[in-house]
N, C-alpha and C positions, 0 to 999 in steps of 0.2 A: 657596518650594520650596528644598530643601536642595541645596547645591552638592556635587558629587562631589570627593573629595580627589584629589590628583594621582596617588596610587597606584592608584586605580580607573579612571583614564582610560586608554584604549588608546594604545599608542605610535603616533605619526604617522610613518609611513615613506613614503618616496618610492619607488614602483616595487614590483615583485613579488619576494618572497623565497621560494624553494622550501623553505628550512628552516622558516620560519614556517608555510607551508602544510602541510607534513607534520606538524609539531607540532600544528597545529589539527585535522587529521584524527584523529590519535591521541587527542587530548583528547575529541573528539566520540564516537569509537568506544568510549571507556571509559564514556560515559554511557548507551550502548545497553543495554537489558535484553533479552538474547537468550532466545528461548523454548526450552523443553526439547524433547527428541526426542518424548516422549509428546504434548505439546501440538501440535507440528507435525503429527504423524500424525493426531490426532483432528480437528484443524481442516481438514486437507486432505481427509479422508474426508467431513466435513460439506459442504465446498464441492462435491466431486464428486457427492455424493448430490443436492444441490440443483440442480446443473446437469442431472443425468440426469432428475430430476423435472420441471424446467422444460421441457426438450427434449421429454419425453414428452407433456406437456400441450399444448405448441404443436403437436406432430404430430397429436394427436387433434382439436384444435380446427380445424386446417387441413383434416383429412380430413372433418370435419363440414361445414365451409363448402363444400368441394369437392363433396360429395354433394348439399348443398342447392342449389348452383348448377346441377348437372346436372338436378335435378328441375325447377327453374324454367325453364331454357333448354333 
């Protein structure tokens, strides 16, 4: 197994440094691939459609079981 050079090793610091924390946040946010407005709208519409379809199906199945229970009891 190859050893890491000293340049690749993270600095060992004692305690918390707000400066390093903020710098780390900025570095991570630069790596994020932000979606376009069109992609957000289309995916949100797809999610809302699937929720509406699922809710409708559950409502219909619940009504069917309620009707069947009334017939039996």
